[in-house]
N, C-alpha and C positions, 0 to 999 in steps of 0.2 A: 144423576148421570155426569160423568167426568167431562169437563170442558175440553173438547177435542183440540182446540187451538192451544190451550195451556199445555196439554200433554205433548203435542207436537213440538212446541217451543222448547220444552224442557228436554225432550229426547234429542232434539237437534243440538242443544248445548252439550249434552252428555257425549254425543258422538264426536263433537268437535274436540272436546278434551281427550277423548279416546285416541283420535287420530294424532293429536299432538304428542301424547305419551308414546304411541307406537313409533312415530317418526323419530323421537328422541332415542328410543331403544335401538332402532335400525341404524341410526347415525353412529351410535356407540359400537355396533357390530362392524360397520364399515371401517371405523377408525382403528379397529383391532383391539378394543378394550374388552377382552374376553369375558371377564367376570362381571362387568358392569351391567349388561342387559339382564342377567339372571337376578342380580340384586334389585334392579329397578322394578322388575315384574313382581318379585316377592313383596316388595314394599307396597306396590300399588294394590295387590290383592288383600294384603293385611289391612289396609285402610278401608277398602270397600266393604270387607266383611264386618268391620266395626261400625259401619253406618247403621243406625237403628231404623228398623222398618216402622212405618206409620200404619197402624191398623185402621182399616176402613170399616168401622163397626156400625156405621149408621147408614141408613138408606136415603138420608136427606141428600139430594143431588148437590145442593150448594155446599154443604159441609164436606161431602165426598170430594168435590172439586178442590176445596181448600186443602184437604189432607193430601191429595195427590200432588198439588203444587208444592206443598211443604216437603213431601218426600223427595220429589224431583230436585227441589232447591238444595236439599241436603246432599243429594248425590252430586249435583253440579259443584257445590262447594268442596266436596271431597276430591273431585277431579282437579279442581283449581289448585288445591293445596298439594296434591300429589305432584303435579307438574311443576309448581313453583318450588317445592322442596327439592325435587330432582335436579332442576336447573341450578338452584343455589348450591346443592351438594357438588355438582360438577364444577361449578365456578370456584368454590372454596377449597374442595378437597382434590381437585384435579392434580395429578402427580406430575409436577414439572421435573423432568429428568435431571439428574446431576450432570454437570458438564463432563465431557470425556477427559480422560487423563492426557496430559501432554505427551508428545513424542519428542524426546530430547535429542539435541539441545534446542533451547528456545531463545528468542531475542530479549534483550533488556528493554526497559521502557524507552531509553534514549535511542536505541536501535530501531524500535518500532516507529518512533517519530521520524527517524531518518528515512525509513522505507516510504513513509507517506509523503515525503517531499517530492519524490519522483524526478524532478528536474531542478538542478542547482547550477550556479554560474561561477565561473573562474575568471579572474582578471590577471592576466600575465602582463606585468608592467614593471619597468625598472631600467637598469643600465642598458640592457639589450635593446630596449626600445629606441635608444639614441645611437646605438652602434650598428644597427641593422643586422643583428646576429641572433642566434638562438641560444648558444652557450658562450658566455663571456670567459675571459681569461683571469679576471681578478686584478689585472694590471691597468684597467681603464682609469682615467682621471675623473674624480667626482665632479669636475667642472663641466663635464658633458651633460650632466643631468639638470635640465631646466625646463620643466613643463609649464610654460607661462600661464596657460589658461586652465590648469587642472581644476576640475569640478567634480568631486565625488558624488554630489547630488545627481549630476547628469548620468553617472554610472548607474545609480540606483533607478533612474528613469528606465534605463535599458533592462535592468533586472526585472522591474515591475512589468515591462512590456512583454516579457516572455513568461512571466508567472513564477519566477524563481523565489523561493522562500529562504534561501541561504546563499550568501555570496562569499567567495574565497579570494583572498589577495596574496600574491607572491610577496610576502614581507621581505624575504631574502631568497634570491635564486642562487645558482651554482657559482656565480662570480663573486658572491659574498657581499654585494652592495646592499646595505640595509635601508629600507624605506622609512625608518624611524631613527632618531638620534640615539645610537647605542654607545654606551660608555666603554664597551669592550672592543671597539674597532675604530679605525680612522677612515673606514670605507663606508660612508653613510651620507644621508641627506644633509647632515650637519656640515659637511665639507663642500657642499655644492652651492652654486649661486642662487638656487631656487629659494625665494623668500629670505635671502640674505643668510642662509644657513639655519633659519629658525623654523623651517617647515617640518611637518610630520605627516607623511601620507597615510600611515596606519591610523593615526588618530582621526584624521579627516574621514577616512574610509569607515571607521567604526561609528563615528558620530552620524554620518549620513545614513548608514544602514539602520542605526538605532532610531533615528527620526522617522523612518518608514516602517519600523517594526520588522525589519528583515534580519535574520540571524547571520552571524559572521563566522567565517572560517579563515585560518591563517596558514599559509604554506611557508614553512621554514626549512630550507634545504640543508641537510647535514653535510652536504658536499660544499665546502667553502674554499674556493681556489685562491682566495686572497689571504686567508688566515695561515700563519706560519706553523701553528701547532697541528694543522691537519695531518693525519697519519699517525699521530702519537695518541694512542687510545685514551689513556687516562686524562691527559692534559686537554685534548680536544673535546672529549665528552664533557669535561667541566666547563669549557668555554661555551659549548652548545647549550648546555642546561642553564647556564647563567643568562645567555641571550634569551632563551625561551621564557625563563622566569621574569626577566626584565620586560619583555614584550607583553606578557599577559598582565602583570601587575601595574605597569605604568601607562600602558596604552589602551587598555581594554576596560570598558565599563562593566561593572558587576552584573548589569541587567542583560548582557549579551551572551547568547549561547555560542560556545566556541567549538569548531571542529579543527583539530590539528592535522594538517596534511604533511606527512613525512616521507619524502622521496629518498629511499635508502638504497636504490639499485646500484649506486656507485660507491657504496660504503660497506663492503662485506665485513670488515673488521668491527663495525659498530653493531654487532648482532643483538646486543641487549638494550640498545638505546630506546626502542619503542616502549619496552616494559619499564624502563627507568622513568620515562615521561609519564606513563600511566600511574606508577606508584608514587612518584615524588611530586609531580606537577598536577596531574589530574585530580588526585584525591585532596590535595592541599587547596587548590583554587576552585575547581568546578567539578562536581561529581558527574555532571551531564556531558563532559567532554567526550567526543568521539575521536579516536586517533586512527588515522589512515596510514597504511604502509603496505608493502608487499605481504607482510605477515600479520596485518591487523595492528593491535589486538581487537579493534572494534569494527573497522571497515577495511576491506582488502582491495588491492588493485585487480582489475579484471584480466590483466595479462596482455593487453594491447592498447594502443592509443587511437583506435579507429571508432570507438564508441560502440563496439559490438561484443555482446556476451555470447557464450556458447549456446547452441540450440538446447542443450541440457545445461541448466545452471542452478546449482544448489547454493543456498545461503550458508551452508555448513561445510567446514573443512576440518582437517586434523592439523592443528597449528604446530604440533611437534614435527610434522613433516616439512614445514616451510623453512626456507633459508633465504634471508634477504639478499637480493641481488643474484639469485640462482635462475638463469634464463631457462633451464630445463624444466622449471616448474610452471612456466607460463600456461601450458595446457591445463594443468591442475587448477590454477587460479581461475581459468576461464570457465571451467565446468563445475568446480566444487567436488564434494565427496558425499554420497548418500550414507556412508558409514562414518562421517566426520563426528568429532566430539565437541566442536566449538562453533558457535554461531558468529560467523564473520562474513557478512554479505558483501557482494562485489559492487564496486563503483566503476562505471564506464566513463572514461574521459576522452574528449575529442575537442578540437578547436573549430570554430566557425569558419576560419581561414586555414589555408595549408599549414602555416606556421603558428607557433604558440604566442610569439610576440608580434607586434604590428610591423608590417613591411608594406611600403608604398605600392609595390607592384602586385600585391595579392588582393583577391576579392573573396567575398563570403560565399558559402555553399548555398545552393538553391533550396527552396522550400521542400521540394520533392526529396532531395538528398537528406535534409534534416529530418523529415518524417520517417524515412527509411532507417536512419540512425535511431530515432525514437522507438520504432518497433523492435529494433535489435538490442535495445538497452532496457528501457522501461518495460517494453513488451516481453522481456525475457528475465524478469525478476531482478532488475538492477535499478540503481539511480543514475541518471544521466548528468554528468558534470560537463557543461558546455562552456568552453573558453571563448571570451570575447575581449581581445586585447585593445586597450586604449592607445591612441596615437601619441605623437611627440608633443602635441599641444596639451595633452592631459585630458582629452575627451574621447569618448567612444565615437567612432566615425558614423556619420549620419546614415550611410548605406547599410552599415551593420545593424544599427538601431531599427531601421525600416525592415530589414530581413527578419529580425527578432519579432517584430509586430506581426508580420505576415505569417511567420511560423506559429505563433500563438493563435492567430485568427484561424489557421487551418486546424489546429488541435481542437479549438473550441467548436468549430463547425462540425468536426467529426464526432466528438464525444458528448456534446451538449444534448444531442437527441439520442435517446436509447430506444431503439426499435423494439426492444423486448418489454418495455414498460407496459403494464396492464395485462401481462401474460398470466396464465394459470400454470402453476408449477406442481409437478409430482415427482416422486423419486422411488428408487428400489426399496427404500426403507427410511424411516425417520426415527431418530433416537427419542424414546418416550412417547411415540405415537402422535396423534393429532395435536394434543395439548401439551406436548413435552417441552416446547420452547425451542426445538431445533428443526422446525418444519422446512420443507423445500422452498416455501414461499419467502423465506428469509433472504434468499439470494437476490430478491427484487426490491428490498426495502431501503436501499441506499445507506444502510447503517453498517459500518465495518465491524461493529461489535456484536452483531448477530450473524448467525450462520446456519447452514444446513449441515446436520451431522447424521451420517448413516448409523443404523441401529447396531451394527456389529460387523464382524469380519466376513465379507462375502467374496473373498478372493476367487473362489471357484467359478462363480458366475459373473463377478464384477459388480461394481456399484454404478448407478446411473441416476441422472436427474434430467428431466425433460420439461421444456416450456411449450405450452400450447399458445401460440402467438395471437395477439388480439385481432390481427388481420391475416387471412389465409394466404394472401399473396404478398407477404412481406419480403422485400428485397434488401440484401445486406452483403457486404464483402469483408467484414471485420467482426471477429468473435472475441469477446473479453471474458476471461475466467480469472477469479481471484480466490486464493486460499485464506483461511483464518490462521495466519502464521504465528499468532501469539501462542498457539498451542503446538507449534512445530510445523516444519515443511514435510508433507507426506506424499503427495502424488508423484509417482515415478513414470507412469505411462497413461495416456488418455487419448480419446478419439472424439471427434465432433461429427454429428450426423444432422443433416437437414432433410426432413421427410424420409428418413431411413437410408439416405445416401451418405456415404462417408465423404466429407468435404475437407477435413483436416485431421491431422494427428500429431502428437508430440510426446515429449517426455515430461519434464518438470513443469510446474505451474508457479508455485511460490506466491509472492505478493501480488504479482500480476502477470498474466500471459495474454498476449495479443496475437491472434491468428489472422493474418492478412491473407484472405483467400485468393486463389489464382484469378477467379472471376466472380462476379456477383451471382448469388443464388437467390431463388424465390422459394419460400417454404411456408408451411403452416405450423410446423413443429421443429424444434431444435433439441437435440439430446447430446449431453456430455456423458461419455462412458469412461469410467476410470477402470482400467484393466490391471493396474499394478500400483500398490500403495503401501507406504509404511504405516499400517494401521488404518482404521476407518477414515475416509476423507472428510474434510471440513471445508465447505465452500461458502465464502461470504458474499460473493457477487457473480452474476452472469449478465452479460450485455451483448447487444447486437448493434452494429454501427455501419455507416456507409462512408467510405473514403473515396472522394472524387479527385483527389490531388495526385495520387501515385499509382503506378502500375506495379503489381506484385511480382517480385522475383521468385523463381522456383525455390530458391534456397530458404525462403521463409517457412513454407509449410509443405513438406513432402508427403504426399498421400499415395 
């Protein structure tokens, strides 16, 4: 007689492996892997049929029990190998979908790095600091320039306080006064009493930044009101290029990444200058140079000096339409062009004070004002260039430094806690299915190299991605959405829902879109619905945050 306990134990093991196999097949069905369940079932049956039966040819109960246990053991071993091989096959042979094709144009590697900076700092410092003016005449005496306590390291303290990874200095403003000893002009620090004419602000600036591993940008105004050849196209362009070459080769360490800021709004006749810089200087000295101007070629002006991009803001434009110094193009610069042929992202510039240079009677903007600027720049697919002018002693004023610290503290307070962390993500579709590498869950992994990719073009019904939040009563008033822009900017229109209620809507997303809601909402689920897109959307991040520092203006998010 067969040992009942042995029979029961073996049957139990068989049923356990059966359940495991069935669950694996069901999971494949749910994931949309249409052919996999059929293949798995066929494989399982073929193995089971091949298991030899053990003939119970003897009436000896002890021997019969042994034969039964042997047969059951073989069946159990068969189930084990079936499930093991299936899981190994899914692991080894799972089809990771190929990445989607880019939607042109796309950013260069240096432009991608520029996008990730988010906030950079400007230092307007020079002759205007000592004459209490914004635009000098070029006739000022160099003897006025004497910043007795100049400390570029203290400037870097201010930059680190606000989290800036790149700092830009006005090496020369419109008055033509050079903050380095230039051989091509008599209007420079060499003719000033500061350090007996032996000083070099640019070199001190670069050295201080390099010591902190902060990248450097230089602003070299092509409008030089001191230079006599200004207005003579060939002669002045030669002068300008000579100064730029001198500045980069003599004053800049090879380890420093350079951004050249070229303000050409007052130099219509120098239409080719930006491209001359790119071809002659950029390629010769540093391939990673980003050149800024109205027309790029790498970074464009946003069209205003209020730190505000358009509610619609594309990183792409058609550069053939741009004309340096053309005020009629400011709206185009502010919004970009979805049909553009060139990746030239916008930079939002604004000063922490009313003026760009230091003035005794001016004070810094409030934290609330700075946060609103942040939302309208970084939160609209731009990099924020925040100007902080050193005073006449050569130091950043203590009040300004404290305001920068408070600003950074507020940003950290808002964004360090992601209320969407731990959510479960699902989407209208996923490229390659569950194991394709482009799952909805990628928007929660804090890795900007991974992203959710929709399976195909679903323009008729729209694409969507939804987060089931870890807490059903999650309160937030700020929604963060980011595209995988390395493959192009795609989203043209989108909506944000909290528990099926529309709470925000907008057009472009780009590197980052921040929706500051009119009031805090409490929800268990948040959905982003993309209603119009240049190809299947790619989202690299979604986040929910709470801002307790500002009140939302209706202009941020019209619903």
